[in-house]
MARPANU-964943 format. One record per residue: residue in one letter; x negated, z, y of N, C-alpha, C in turn. Coordinates in pm, whole numbers, padded with zeros to 5 digits, always signed. Layout:
N
AXZYXZYXZY/...
//
This chain:
79
M-17266+08977+05293-17155+09066+05263-17151+09176+05369/G-17033+09227+05395-17014+09328+05500-17060+09466+05458/E-17022+09562+05537-17055+09703+05514-16997+09748+05380/E-17067+09836+05311-17013+09892+05188-17039+10042+05183/R-16961+10110+05100-16973+10255+05088-16930+10296+04947/H-16999+10391+04889-16966+10443+04757-16847+10538+04771/V-16743+10519+04690-16624+10604+04695-16593+10655+04555/R-16513+10761+04549-16472+10817+04420-16330+10777+04387/L-16306+10755+04261-16171+10727+04212-16111+10858+04162/F-15980+10873+04171-15914+10992+04119-15776+10953+04066/K-15714+11043+03994-15581+11020+03939-15478+11082+04032/N-15370+11009+04054-15255+11057+04130-15135+11034+04040/G-15099+11137+03963-14997+11118+03859-15054+11026+03753/R-14983+10918+03723-15031+10822+03623-15112+10709+03685/N-15124+10709+03817-15196+10601+03887-15339+10641+03920/Q-15426+10543+03918-15562+10564+03966-15560+10536+04116/A-15632+10613+04193-15630+10599+04339-15772+10608+04393/V-15787+10562+04517-15914+10572+04588-15881+10612+04732/R-15957+10704+04787-15938+10742+04926-16017+10642+05010/I-15949+10580+05106-16013+10478+05189-16082+10545+05307/P-16214+10527+05319-16287+10586+05432-16233+10532+05564/V-16243+10613+05668-16185+10579+05798-16237+10445+05851/E-16361+10411+05823-16414+10285+05875-16356+10161+05805/F-16287+10183+05693-16222+10073+05621-16069+10081+05630/E-16019+10171+05712-15875+10194+05721-15801+10065+05757/L-15688+10044+05690-15605+09925+05713-15491+09959+05808/P-15446+09862+05887-15332+09887+05975-15202+09893+05896/G-15102+09960+05950-14971+09964+05888-14962+10062+05773/D-14854+10049+05695-14833+10141+05583-14815+10068+05450/E-14847+09939+05447-14842+09862+05323-14964+09772+05314/A-15002+09740+05191-15115+09651+05167-15085+09563+05046/I-15161+09456+05034-15153+09366+04919-15280+09388+04839/M-15266+09401+04707-15381+09422+04621-15378+09316+04511/R-15496+09258+04483-15506+09161+04375-15643+09175+04309/K-15650+09127+04187-15774+09134+04112-15831+08994+04098/E-15958+08978+04130-16029+08852+04112-16153+08882+04029/G-16144+08853+03901-16253+08888+03809-16267+09039+03804/D-16387+09092+03833-16411+09235+03835-16382+09296+03972/R-16350+09215+04070-16326+09263+04206-16180+09300+04226/L-16159+09407+04300-16025+09450+04340-16018+09429+04491/I-15932+09339+04534-15921+09302+04675-15797+09370+04734/T-15814+09443+04843-15703+09508+04913-15705+09460+05057/E-15590+09409+05104-15582+09360+05241-15448+09400+05302/P-15442+09405+05435-15317+09447+05500-15203+09354+05463/A-15084+09411+05445-14965+09330+05422-14918+09280+05558/K-14904+09150+05567-14861+09091+05693-14709+09099+05701/K-14660+09163+05804-14515+09171+05825-14468+09031+05862/S-14362+08989+05797-14310+08856+05822-14169+08866+05876/D-14137+08783+05971-14001+08780+06022-13952+08636+06023/L-13831+08616+06064-13769+08484+06061-13849+08384+06144/L-13896+08424+06261-13972+08331+06344-14102+08287+06277/D-14170+08379+06208-14291+08342+06135-14258+08241+06027/W-14149+08262+05954-14109+08170+05848-14071+08034+05905/L-13997+08033+06014-13955+07906+06074-14075+07822+06118/K-14183+07887+06160-14303+07815+06200-14369+07743+06082/T-14341+07788+05959-14408+07731+05842-14332+07615+05780/I-14204+07596+05813-14126+07491+05746-14145+07358+05818/E-14126+07250+05744-14140+07115+05798-14020+07081+05887/P-14041+06999+05989-13928+06957+06073-13825+06878+05991/W-13699+06887+06030-13590+06819+05963-13574+06683+06030/D-13606+06574+05958-13602+06440+06015-13467+06370+05999/E-13385+06418+05907-13257+06353+05882-13154+06393+05988/E-13058+06302+06010-12949+06330+06102-12847+06419+06031/F-12790+06513+06104-12682+06593+06048-12556+06509+06043/P-12478+06518+05935-12356+06438+05926-12251+06488+06025/D-12160+06397+06063-12049+06435+06148-11956+06527+06071/V-11892+06618+06141-11798+06709+06077-11670+06631+06046/D-11625+06641+05924-11503+06573+05881-11383+06647+05940/E-11303+06575+06017-11187+06636+06082-11093+06700+05980/D-11085+06648+05859-10995+06703+05757-11038+06842+05711/L-11162+06878+05733-11212+07008+05689-11189+07118+05792/L-11149+07080+05913-11125+07181+06017-10993+07252+05990/P-10979+07379+06033-10855+07453+06010-10737+07382+06078/V-10622+07386+06013-10502+07322+06066-10449+07402+06185/E-10457+07533+06177-10408+07617+06286-10522+07701+06341/D-10502+07756+06457-10604+07841+06517-10627+07964+06429/V-10749+08007+06423-10786+08125+06346-10835+08230+06442/E-10780+08350+06434-10823+08459+06521-10943+08527+06457/L-11049+08538+06532-11170+08602+06481-11183+08743+06528/
//
């Protein structure tokens, strides 16, 4: 197990809080917290963008259908 340090809990309004020592400081301004049994796990929130999401999806193997000429506008449309 890694480094550990004794910390104090305190109340912040109706919430319980803990001051994170500098050696455990997380990057950014958001984190993910979850409970596993008696353990409270806090980890940095990973910023996600469209490119990150696109990397996770499966390739599209099907062919795209041809555009039906009847669905195209009859007259020019000014954009």
